[in-house]
C-alpha positions as CSV (number, residue, x, y, z in Angstrom):
1,M,-0.1,-0.1,0.4
2,R,1.2,3.4,-1.2
3,F,1.4,6.9,0.9
4,E,2.6,10.1,0.7
5,K,4.2,12.6,2.8
6,W,4.3,15.9,2.7
7,Q,5.0,19.1,4.8
8,A,3.5,22.9,5.3
9,L,6.1,25.2,7.3
10,G,7.3,22.3,8.8
11,N,4.0,20.5,9.7
12,D,4.5,17.2,8.3
13,Y,1.2,14.9,7.2
14,L,1.1,11.3,6.2
15,I,-1.5,11.2,3.1
16,L,-3.4,8.4,2.6
17,D,-6.1,7.2,0.2
18,A,-8.9,5.4,1.9
19,R,-9.7,3.6,-1.1
20,E,-6.6,1.5,-0.8
21,L,-6.5,1.3,2.8
22,S,-5.8,-2.4,3.7
23,F,-6.1,-1.7,7.8
24,S,-8.8,0.7,10.2
25,L,-7.0,4.0,11.4
26,T,-7.7,3.2,14.3
27,P,-6.2,5.8,17.5
28,S,-3.2,2.8,17.8
29,A,-2.7,2.5,14.2
30,V,-2.5,6.7,13.9
31,R,-0.3,6.3,17.1
32,L,2.0,4.2,15.1
33,L,2.3,5.7,11.8
34,C,3.1,8.9,13.4
35,D,5.9,7.6,15.5
36,R,9.1,8.7,14.5
37,H,10.9,5.8,15.5
38,R,8.8,2.8,15.3
39,G,6.5,4.0,12.3
40,I,6.9,6.6,9.2
41,G,6.7,9.5,11.6
42,A,4.4,12.7,11.5
43,D,2.5,15.1,13.2
44,G,-0.8,13.6,11.6
45,V,-2.7,11.2,9.6
46,L,-4.8,12.7,6.4
47,E,-7.0,10.6,5.4
48,L,-8.9,11.0,1.9
49,R,-12.3,9.6,1.2
50,E,-14.9,9.7,-1.9
51,P,-17.5,12.7,-0.8
52,D,-20.9,11.1,0.7
53,A,-22.6,14.6,-1.2
54,E,-22.7,16.1,-4.6
55,G,-20.3,19.1,-5.1
56,F,-17.5,17.8,-3.5
57,V,-14.1,16.4,-4.9
58,A,-13.4,14.9,-1.6
59,R,-14.0,14.0,2.4
60,L,-10.8,14.9,4.5
61,R,-10.5,13.2,7.9
62,I,-7.6,14.8,10.2
63,H,-5.7,12.4,12.5
64,N,-3.6,13.7,15.5
65,P,-0.7,12.2,16.3
66,D,-2.4,10.9,19.9
67,G,-5.1,8.9,18.1
68,S,-7.7,11.6,18.5
69,E,-9.5,13.6,15.2
70,A,-9.0,17.2,14.6
71,E,-11.9,18.9,13.0
72,L,-9.5,21.1,10.6
73,S,-5.9,21.8,10.4
74,G,-5.3,25.2,7.8
75,N,-1.7,23.4,6.9
76,G,-3.1,19.8,6.7
77,A,-6.0,21.1,4.3
78,R,-3.3,23.0,2.3
79,Q,-1.7,19.8,1.8
80,A,-4.6,17.6,1.5
81,V,-5.8,20.0,-1.5
82,L,-2.6,20.0,-3.3
83,Y,-2.5,16.6,-3.2
84,L,-5.4,16.0,-4.3
85,H,-5.0,18.0,-7.2
86,R,-1.9,16.8,-8.1
87,A,-2.9,13.8,-8.1
88,G,-6.2,14.1,-10.6
89,W,-8.5,14.0,-8.4
90,T,-9.7,17.3,-10.0
91,D,-8.1,19.6,-12.3
92,S,-9.9,22.5,-11.6
93,P,-8.5,25.1,-10.0
94,R,-11.5,26.0,-7.5
95,F,-13.2,23.1,-5.5
96,S,-14.7,21.8,-2.2
97,I,-14.0,19.3,0.0
98,Q,-15.7,18.1,2.9
99,T,-14.0,18.4,6.7
100,A,-15.6,17.7,10.5
101,A,-15.6,21.5,10.7
102,G,-17.7,21.6,7.3
103,E,-16.9,22.5,3.7
104,I,-13.4,24.4,2.8
105,R,-13.1,26.2,-0.8
106,P,-9.6,25.7,-1.5
107,T,-8.0,27.9,-5.0
108,I,-5.0,26.5,-6.1
109,G,-2.6,29.3,-7.0
110,S,0.8,26.9,-8.3
111,P,1.9,23.3,-7.7
112,T,2.8,24.4,-4.3
113,T,0.8,27.2,-3.1
114,C,-3.0,27.6,-2.6
115,S,-5.6,29.4,-0.4
116,L,-8.5,28.2,2.0
117,D,-11.5,29.7,2.1
118,M,-12.1,28.9,5.8
119,G,-15.3,29.9,6.3
120,R,-16.4,32.5,9.3
121,A,-15.2,32.7,12.7
122,R,-16.8,32.7,16.0
123,L,-15.9,34.4,19.0
124,Q,-18.8,32.0,21.2
125,S,-18.9,28.4,20.8
126,S,-19.6,25.1,23.0
127,N,-16.3,24.7,23.2
128,F,-15.7,27.6,25.8
129,P,-18.9,27.3,27.1
130,S,-18.7,29.9,29.8
131,G,-17.3,32.9,27.7
132,T,-19.0,35.9,27.1
133,D,-20.1,37.9,23.9
134,D,-15.9,38.9,23.0
135,G,-14.6,35.5,23.9
136,R,-12.2,37.0,26.1
137,G,-11.0,35.1,29.4
138,V,-8.5,34.6,31.8
139,V,-7.1,30.9,32.4
140,R,-4.5,30.2,34.7
141,A,-1.0,28.3,33.8
142,G,2.4,28.1,34.6
143,S,1.6,30.0,38.0
144,R,0.1,33.3,36.3
145,D,-3.0,34.2,34.8
146,W,-3.2,34.7,30.8
147,S,-5.6,37.0,29.5
148,F,-6.9,35.2,26.1
149,Q,-9.6,35.5,22.8
150,H,-11.5,32.6,22.7
151,I,-11.8,32.2,18.6
152,E,-13.7,29.3,17.2
153,I,-12.2,28.3,13.5
154,G,-13.5,25.1,12.6
155,N,-11.8,23.8,16.0
156,P,-11.4,26.1,19.4
157,Q,-8.3,28.7,19.2
158,C,-7.0,30.3,23.0
159,A,-4.6,33.4,21.2
160,I,-2.5,34.9,24.2
161,R,-0.9,38.4,23.2
162,V,2.3,39.0,25.2
163,N,4.7,41.9,25.5
164,D,7.5,41.4,22.7
165,V,9.2,38.8,21.0
166,A,11.8,38.2,23.8
167,E,9.1,37.0,26.3
168,L,7.7,35.1,23.4
169,E,10.8,33.3,22.8
170,Q,11.2,32.6,26.5
171,L,7.4,30.7,27.0
172,D,7.8,27.3,28.7
173,L,5.6,26.0,25.7
174,A,6.0,22.7,27.0
175,L,5.1,23.3,30.6
176,I,2.2,26.0,29.9
177,G,0.9,24.5,27.0
178,P,-0.5,21.1,28.3
179,E,-2.4,23.4,31.2
180,I,-4.1,25.3,28.9
181,E,-5.2,22.8,26.6
182,T,-7.1,20.8,29.1
183,N,-8.4,23.5,31.4
184,E,-11.8,22.8,32.5
185,L,-12.6,26.1,30.7
186,F,-12.3,24.2,27.3
187,P,-14.4,21.1,27.4
188,R,-13.0,19.6,24.6
189,R,-9.1,21.1,25.2
190,T,-8.3,24.1,22.8
191,N,-5.6,24.8,20.6
192,V,-3.3,27.9,22.1
193,S,-1.0,30.4,20.3
194,W,0.9,32.9,21.4
195,W,1.6,36.1,20.0
196,T,3.1,39.5,19.5
197,P,3.5,42.3,17.1
198,V,6.5,42.7,15.0
199,G,5.5,45.1,12.6
200,V,2.5,47.0,10.7
201,D,0.1,44.5,10.2
202,E,2.5,41.2,11.3
203,I,3.2,39.1,14.2
204,R,5.4,36.3,15.3
205,A,3.2,33.2,17.1
206,R,4.1,30.1,18.7
207,I,1.8,27.3,18.7
208,F,0.6,24.7,20.7
209,E,-1.9,22.4,18.7
210,R,-4.2,19.8,20.8
211,G,-3.2,16.4,20.9
212,V,0.0,17.2,19.1
213,G,1.9,19.5,21.4
214,E,4.3,22.4,20.6
215,T,4.8,22.4,16.4
216,L,6.7,24.3,13.9
217,S,3.6,25.9,12.6
218,S,-0.2,25.5,12.7
219,G,-2.9,27.1,9.4
220,T,-5.5,27.5,12.3
221,G,-3.8,28.8,14.8
222,A,-2.1,31.3,12.5
223,C,-5.5,32.4,12.0
224,G,-6.7,32.4,15.5
225,A,-3.3,34.5,16.3
226,A,-4.4,36.8,13.6
227,I,-7.9,37.3,14.3
228,A,-6.8,38.3,18.2
229,S,-4.5,40.7,16.1
230,V,-7.2,42.2,14.0
231,L,-9.6,42.7,17.4
232,D,-6.4,44.7,18.7
233,G,-6.2,46.6,15.9
234,A,-4.5,45.4,13.1
235,G,-5.4,46.1,9.4
236,S,-7.4,42.8,7.9
237,L,-4.5,41.4,5.9
238,V,-2.0,40.1,8.5
239,T,1.2,38.0,7.9
240,V,1.8,35.2,11.1
241,H,5.8,34.8,11.4
242,L,6.0,31.4,13.2
243,D,8.4,28.8,13.2
244,G,8.3,27.0,10.1
245,G,7.8,29.9,8.2
246,S,5.0,32.8,7.2
247,L,1.3,32.4,6.4
248,E,-1.0,35.2,5.2
249,V,-4.3,35.7,6.8
250,T,-6.9,37.6,5.5
251,V,-10.0,38.9,8.1
252,G,-13.2,40.4,6.7
253,E,-15.3,42.7,8.8
254,D,-17.9,39.6,9.4
255,L,-14.5,37.4,10.8
256,H,-14.6,35.6,7.4
257,I,-11.0,34.0,7.0
258,D,-9.1,33.2,3.8
259,L,-5.3,31.6,4.8
260,A,-3.1,31.5,1.8
261,G,0.6,29.6,2.0
262,W,2.4,26.7,0.5
263,A,3.1,22.6,0.6
264,V,5.5,20.1,-0.9
265,P,5.3,16.4,-1.0
266,V,8.7,15.1,0.5
267,H,8.2,11.9,-0.3
268,R,6.3,9.2,-1.6
269,G,6.7,5.6,-0.2
270,E,5.3,1.9,0.1
271,F,4.2,0.2,3.4
272,S,6.5,-2.7,4.7
273,Q,4.9,-6.0,4.9
274,E,5.6,-6.0,8.6
275,L,4.3,-2.7,9.7
276,L,1.5,-3.4,7.5
277,A,1.0,-6.6,10.1
278,E,1.3,-4.2,12.9
279,L,-1.3,-1.6,12.0
280,R,-3.7,-4.5,11.0
281,G,-3.3,-5.8,14.5
282,G,-3.7,-2.3,15.9
């Protein structure tokens, strides 16, 4: 059975065509696949299936490396749609895919770039049930209180502004990230981004993803930080500088989001019979 591995700003995913799967993507199978010593190694698995409704090219499921399932990933979705276009699922530069978060509408710019219409973000959601209309709150982690902006972009985001780049770089995300991710304020856990302005409509951000940990980049995390910066006075087009590179996020007055960036294939391969046997047993 074949697979491809792609990456976007250092955020890497295995891409599997469900039509060729000879095993079930159980949580234990996903954990094995993502294991960088016993498996292939990745930040997650993108499972592509035939759509179950008209008007879509494919249905995308996003599996986190801990075996849980994510509603949406901006970097993952970008890799998936560029793979779909390159693999011949469609030759149209504009199409739609299904995700657990709803419809995503990409526009292909080149073999390695695209923009994603991510839909409209919200400041209120069941993922922060005690939140007020403006989505602002305070969460305690690392023996201090953090003021945050809750944003729902198909998945929950907790965006935290810090004073400057020096403070941002000194943060111990391995310590404070899990405390915020699993805080009782967020019944289904949350993704977390810390950000600070670094220029006109430019921000620097670090990301801690739910079910993953600290990552070099995150598309939805970048969107969350960008929206928080716009709510704090930035312009509608925000460049987000992440550890793995930069993304451009356009935020409309109604919080409609477009995310633009790149993704590239890393390699293609086949599972060994030995790994397949383990995956089938998982």
